[in-house]
Every structure is written in structure tokens, then in C-alpha cells.
Steps between C-alpha positions, in 0.01 A plus 500: 500500500637839394335838537591824323346825624533810284416818687416810298485783749189714443372305196141606435230230468290706258794532260608135528160332501296731280640795307824342378421132546533414131828691471668311785524144363707354784267621772193416291620142453551461875148627566338284234674183611473560873317736732499871570352745746523849637650517847432766760818661632599593852434811710693689376528372141871568453805285426600496866312330666295335221763252373588392853132447578453298183795273573437458874121486508499769771348846482708814568379516860629150567828588328528836677584668168276784384703647215856569390559723804380387840522660843754321717323617816275783614768768469459764229807440290593132510397330178640185339499384138314170488751279321526128565636556850156631600340161435498223757231276353606222260410534135425209272861450393606470863250217544610336177869537582443339840326212321808442284376678189744711299395856431610789279389855588560791263402856588226401745421800725633482854766238431778743590696451722539154355454201728633146459274280291510155349564660165590838353386858562545818297355770725252773424506876440514572874869408490679838514714430194678222313811579704357305794468122522160464336519128419500172685740338488730802475699351212186504283538877470788487252308256281191722501706808413663314212178359356318834525802700381456707813195416710240767579289475815238756403414786269646783706332841494194377311317821596688709247400743222755339265264243352723381216774408744252342741353279229844381391598418857179305567556280195868453583421399857228256392725340238779446755254356749357243259848414374602405854171314550557285191857434605408388852210283383729332247808446718364415847301204630183641652156413627374854558586807294362848560584832342335840529537750216461860619501655154121483463458716808769746396370550148143554620608765749707668231265487202136437598398858424636470146296185427164543674254729315320563831813635670510878534852511349416288195554650155397299194787416267773557759823303439445274804135415433564127453781453751301286746354280226840446340664418833234248603550327165877501553466345847263239354769402247768481770266286707445269203874457456540417869215247498652329197776378733263290716288199410121476496493330839649805671235690693500871415337793677502860377399750767504868583488660843257778407377679192526859380267782404522859385588756764272804501712703740629523853355599835752687714437308819706706743383828344146377562579402859645848558194663347267290715692581818653159570864577412700801622841625383732748666555657158334439164757426224569734209513210255367142493682308772473152645335500841797330667714800403267747674463603862169353608341649810419168660340660804225636273484213249225238505593313180749489215521305178718313254470531123513232232256312282280492808497717810594408855390705800657470844344642815703678767373306802580593860704227667585339165689764299776697680299825499155357447200724557191288427365328814444128447126542551484750209691295243190348346323836491790655306527204266131507413517873448788454255320218319188710454700791361705278267187337358360848431804622302430637153696586188573867417154531339328382816413150380541213750795277408399194704782482754516234770685468830541191717608420852764224525262267682261524203770397252691246706257293710742215576799678653662843503877492542740792509373857475216533249357831378209618710318555171572363153360737239409446135428832335244460224526124554855526356414746221695761701832443674605635838757782491690536826701815434402836651537835325273469197232718665225286350312181578485384138802461274562360155876469543655222703743607773737210419511554123275440196266205557205414276334206680390379837451144616171313479338222699485221245795277411568230240490125565570244227572127536597276210345165418747302714440712811124497448490121468724444801273722711195309380341822375265551208671693218377847411399813688503459877322712763702792630710423807747670731869481417582353843346178363790453257740366766266213600456417129877477457535271800214283370680460169793351691281292731598707804154633589 
């Protein structure tokens, strides 16, 4: 029994299963011979923690990982990047390795720092650079560098106005990644292979507005109008070449961790909190500035926020934060007040945008580890991003504070299983009911008879 999992970060079900189905012959053949479904992503639907949830079967609360940056404790300035060191729970390859199965991991998020495995690891984009030891065993690094002619961990600075250069770098990175994948699959004995290609995510963030007629930045006939379509077709060809190296009895899954959608704009979360009287500064900045670079008046602050594809709000609670001001008995009153105001937010023309805000206990009913946000916020149900910087003097913005970005994430993710995987699971081929991505890990273990 061998299983190959191809992860396409941010691949969109509507594009794969409907709009471009006939133009993606490799993915179409997998769907027609096996089974397919749309998965629901995690809260929040972002790379970290979604891939870890998919491969462990645990939600972000159980993992204690709520995004790329997580509070270490209840201080105001101690955050940690959630690389692999943040995860304690075993993922499927840990279970398989312990059972004597040989595994290959390539670019799977949160596999840096690398850990010993019964197999081989090429770490993900959270490795700081290729100068560090990003492979296991360490001597694999030289081989990877040679095969790739210089390995690339990620598409750096993908929020850039230089679109020609960005496009070239996305294709170059993807080509190197698949070249290493084909090499490892061909030269190593393995039972489990998994790779995650980040190029889909990067190209959607960089070019969605050029390709979607409903995006406010779209201009018909622009030179990048077909960039997403062309890239999906390119990845489909690379995937076909990779699958040609395995036999028909190899089980194959193609998955994404979330989808993507057009971004209508940004809500300046901390500007809004200042305007509503929840956040106080000693001095308002003269230009847009990250909140952590400003002097917050904590003695007069009830709440502050973090930006990103979703928003995170933290309350300044007496006895919990160093200079907390909200009495414990008022926490729920303040939270509900914030929720009501967030739900009522409108666009610049006064139209409701359909925002939602959730308490951690609503999102993570099983367990809440670490320090979760007091509220997780989805502006416009992900049509608007959260902008954390202060100094724009507005609640609404159409420019991203971290660079040009055309897309936000979406809730639905791709799931495809080939004929061999479908038969081994005893499933009926064809469209399956939607399910949550945390159900993928149990499916993998079932394929190996370990669940």
C-alpha cells in the first residue's frame, strides 16, 4: 500500500470542479475515476493552522495554534511564529513512521524545524532560508540543491507591484518543487509521500484582481487576465508528470487547505477600535504604523487587534494582562458589545457587509490550548481583510498595509481521491457530501489499516 498526497495550497473548488474542469485533464481523470468533495476549512481558514489540522485530525483549539503569529502568554509583546516547534500532536506521518512505514515530506507547512522521521523531509516555507538545515537527514540538502539547481522555499515578497517578476518567480519555484518531487519519488523507497505546492496561493494573492471581472481592480484585456487559468493548467501538467511515476495501485489524494475569493477591501481594525473608544494611544502616528511600534495607553485600553486575512481581537482583562482594565465579570459584556458592532459594520456606502465574530469556545468546543484571540473576526465573511496598522485615518481601505494583495481566503477546500484510494476506502465513486478537513487524517490512517 502506497499513498501520495498532493497539496495545492488555496486551490479553489469552483475552479477545479466546475469552471476549468475540462481544461485540467489530470485532476478531471482523478475525479472521474474516484471521488471528490468540497471540504470545509478551519477557523481561521489559513495555511497555519489548516494543514496541521488536516494532518492531525485536531482543530486549532486542540493544537493551540490560531494563526502564523500566536501570543506566547498574556503579555502585550510576546508573540511566536507557529512553525513546527509549536506543534506537539502527532500528524499522520508520525503515526505511519512509528508503524514502520517510510515517508517523504516535501514543503508541508510546519515541518520546520525538521524532526527525525523514518524517511526524508524537505521542510516548508517557514524555514528562514536555505542556509539553515531544512532537510532530514541533513545530507539530503545537497542533493535537493543539486536537483533543483538551487532550491527555493517560497515565493518571497509575493505582495509586490512588479507583476512580471512575480509571475516568473512563481513558475520557477513551482518547477523546482516538482523537479525535486519527481526525483524523490523515483529514487527513494516510500509508503507515504506528501508535498504541498504554495504557488497556487501566491499567484491568487498576486493576480486575482486581474482575472476576476467582479473584482474592483479588474480591467478587461489586461496583460495578466489569464494568469490564474494558465497557472492551474501548468500545475495540472506537472501533476500528471508526477503521477506517471507511480502505478495504478498507488492511492492518490489531491487536497487544498482552503480556497480563495476576491478581496473587496480592508477594515482597519485598530482604527475602528480607537474610533469606538476601546483602544487608546499616547500619540497618534503621522503615517501608517504597526500597532506594536506605537505607545499604547494600556491603562485606558479595553481591546486591541491583529490584522491579516481575518481579524483577531484581544481584551485587556484585569488580573490576566499586565495592565488589564476590564473586570472579569464585564468580559462577556464587552465581547457581546464588540460582536454586535462588528456585525453592524457597513461598506463606505452604508451597505452591510455581513461580518461575523466568534468567541473561542464557539469555534473550539473540544479544547482550547495556548492563548486564543478573545474574538475571531471575519469582515464581510472574508470579502474584506483585517488591517492592523494605525495612521490611515479611515475605517475602510482599498490598499493593503503589507503590500498589493488581490484575494482573501475562502471556506471551501478541494478533496480528490483516485480510483485506488476510493476502492480501498470502500467508498462509492463520484461526488461526496461536503466534510470537514480534519476528517482527512482518519481517512489516511484507514488507508493504511491504522484506524
